[in-house]
N, C-alpha and C positions, 0 to 999 in steps of 0.2 A: 612684309609680304615679299615672296620671291619675285625676282625679275621675270618678266614675260619674254620668252625666247621661242624661236621657231626652228631650232637646229633639227635637221632631218626631215623637216616638213617641206612639202611642195605646194606652191600657191599659184593660182591663175588669177590675174587681175585684168579685167577687160577695160578698154578705154584708158590704158595705162601710159599712153605716150605723152600726155600733158596734164596739167591741172591736178585734180584730186587723185585720179588714177595713178599718175606719176608718183605723187607723194606716198600713196598706199604701197606701191611696188617697192619704192626705195626704203620705206619703213620696214616692210617685211624682210627685205634682203639684208638690211642692216642688223636685224636680229636673228639671222641665220637661215632664213627660208630660201629655197631655190624658187625662182619666180619665172613664170611665163608672162611676158609683157605683151598683152594683146592690144593692138591698135590698128585700125584700118587706115588711119592717116587722112581722114576726111575733114572738111570744114565743119563748123558747128551745125550746119544745115544738112550734113550727111553727103555732101557732094565732093567728088574727087577721091584720090587714094594715093598714099605715099607711105613707105616703110621708114622714112627718115626719123620720125618721132620715136617709134618703138625701138629702133636700132640705137638711138642716142641714149635711151634709158638703160638698155642692156649694157651698152659700153660703160655707162656710169656705174652700174652695179658691179661689173667685172673689174673696173679700175679700183674699186674699193675692196676687192678680194672676194666678191660674192659670185654666185652662179645664176645665170639667167639665159633665156632664149626669147626671141621675138616671134610673134605670129600675127599675120595681118588679116585674119578672116573677119568678115562681117558677121557679128553674132546672130543676126537674123537669118543667116544661111546655115541650115542644119548640117549640111555636108562639111562646110568649112569648120564648124565647131567640132565635129567629130574628128576631123584631121588634126586640129589643135590638141585635142585631148589625147589622141593616139601618139602624137609626137612627144608630148609630156611623159606619157607612160613609157615610151621607148627609151627616153633619156634617163628617167628617174624612177620609174616603176611604181609610182603612187601619186595621188592627188589628195591633199589634205584640206586645202583652203580654197574657196572660190569667192572672189569679190566681184560682184556684178556692178560695174560702174559705167560701162559704155552708154553713151546717149547722144542725141541730137536735139536741136530745136528748130521748129518751123512755126513761129508765132504769128497768129492772126486772130482777129475776132472770129467767133464761130460762124457768123453770117457770111464772112468773106473767105473762109477757109475752103480750100479744095479738099475733098475727101481723100484724095491720094496722099496729101500731106498729113492728114489725120492718121491714116493707116500706116504710113511709113514711120512716124514717131512711135506709134504703139508697137510696131514690129520690132524696132530696135530696142526699146526699153523693156517691154513686157515679153514678147516672144524671144528676143535675144537672151534675156535672163533665164527664161524657161529652157531654152536650148542648151545653155551651158550647164545649168543644174541637172537637166535630164541626162546629158552625156556623162556627167561625173557621178551621178547618183548610184549606179551599180558598183562603181569602184569604191565609193565611200561605204556602201553597205557591206561589201566584202571585207573591207579593212576594219569595220566596226568603229569608224572614226570619220568625221567630216565637220567642217565649219563653213557655213555659207552666209554671206551677207548680200542682201538685196538693197538697192539704193532707191529711196523714195525722195520726197521733196515737200517743202511747205506748200508748193503748188498743188500737190496731190492731197495732202492732209487738210489744207485750209482753203485752197483755191487761189488763183491769180489771173487777173484779166488778160485775155488774149492767149491763154494756154490751155484750151479745152483738150487738145490732143495730149500734150505733155502731162497735164493734171490727171487725166483719165488713166494714162499709163502708170503714173507714179502712185496713184491711189490703189491700183491693182496689186502693187507689191505687198500690201497688207494682207489681202486674201491669199496670195501665193505663200507668204511666210507662214500664216496660221496653219495651213494644211500641211506644208512640208515639215513644219515643227512637229506636228502630230505623227506623221508617217515616218519621220526619221528618228524619233526618240529612242526606239528600242535598239537602234544600231549606233547610238551615240553620235548622231548627226544633229548638230544644233544650227538653227536658222534664225537670223535676226535681220532687222531692217535699219539702215542708217538713213537719217533724214538731214542731210547737210545743207548749210547755206554758206557759200564761199565765194570769194572773188576769183573767178576763172573766166575763160573766154566765153563761157555760157552766160555770164552775168556782167561782162565788161561794159555793156551799154546801159546798165541799170543802176550802177552804184557810183556814188561820188568817190573821188580819189582817197579821201580820208577813211572811208568805210572799207575800201578795197584793201588798204594796208592792214586794218584790224582783222578782216575776214580772210586772211591768207589760208590756202588749203592745208598748210602744215599744221594749223591749229586744230584740224579735225581728225587727222590720221591717228593720234593716240587713242581716240575712242574706237576707231575701226580695229586697231590692233588688239584692244581688249576683247571686242566682240568675237574675234576669230581665234582667241587664245584657248589653251587647253581647258582652263577653268571659266571660260566665258559663259554668258547666260544663253537662253534660247527664248524666242518669241518676244523679243524686246524691240520697240521702235525707239531708237536713240537719236534725239535731235542734237545737232552739233553745229557750232559756229563760233569763231573768234575766241576759242578756248572755253566756251560755255557748253555744257552738256545737260540734257534733260530727257526724261522719258515721256513719250506720248502714249496715252492709253485710251481705249474706247470703252465707254460706260453706257449702261442702259438704265433709265430711270425706273423707279418702282412702278409707275404707271397706274392705270385703273382697269377694272374689268366690268364690262357691260354684258348683261344677259337678256335673253328673250326679247320682249318688245321694247326694252330699254336700249337695245343696241341699234342706235340710229345715228345718222350723220349729225343730226342736231345735238345729240347727247355728246358726241365726240367734240363738236365745236364748243359746247357749253363747258366742258371739262378739260379743254386743251391746256389751260395753264397748269392744271394738276398733272396732266400727262407729262408735261415738260419739267415739273418740279424736280430739281436735282437732289432733294433730300432722300437719303437711303438708296441712292443709285448704286449699282453694283457692276462689277466686271464679270462677264460671263465666260466660262471656260471653253465653250464650243457652241455650235449651232443647236445641238440637241438640248443644251442647257436652257436656251431660250424657249424651245418647244415645251420642255418640262415645266418651266416657270409659268407659261401661259395656261397650260392644261391644269396645273394645280390651282392657279388663281380662279379659273373658271369653275372648277369642281367646288372649291370653297364657297364661291359666290352663289352657287346653285344648291348648296347644302348636301353635296355628294361626297362620299368618301372614296378617294382614289389612292390605291396602294401603289405608290411609286417612290 
């Protein structure tokens, strides 16, 4: 298999001053990409601002012979994102890769959480990712080329106590990916989701020292680099951590169909085990696939012929 290279490609990596984002930016630059290192320089709770981290990564890339620029916009600020994209276009004339990595944490149980903290976490993770994708989308469509990665988390896919805001934002990446994958396909825009677990400042209070060493951010970036490569896939949720990689998929069970007077809450309760039975579960291609499945099942149960 040919080496994965990014010569001539331009990449934007958000939250690239530290941790995973830094590793992603360095990894892209080492393989030839010109990189916009975006980082607002805030603490992990989103407070404060400094250009020091982004400037340091840019200096590191340039010292190794690469090309990079720093930009300190808050990704939840649409005007700031547009300025970042405009500067990248002025400098290099194209944008090929977008890695949405920027994020903050404001953990509390839902009962104790201020809704302003809920909203801010969603704004940075979800709205921030959408802002960057939206600003780059027409450029990628014009080029007939684009590679986008959204960053989810086990907290979004499976849940984590005290992270309702973070989990909600991270779960939203799945829906955004699915739609952008469909809308970008004709223009060779591929969209994937990375679900990493790593030892970063976001997790420093949660992991024992031995696990932190195994879960270094550097162990995840190889998966990211494949996702944004020329031959990378689309609509994949790639779990990654400690050098382990796996795909997460959403399946729907075969289920049951209730018709007429039999369609009661008691019947649902009585057959709930069958509804949840994983035998013959399937992966649906889109929302309309679910609609078609249910309509055909109902028609069959009712003895009707449905030409679909």
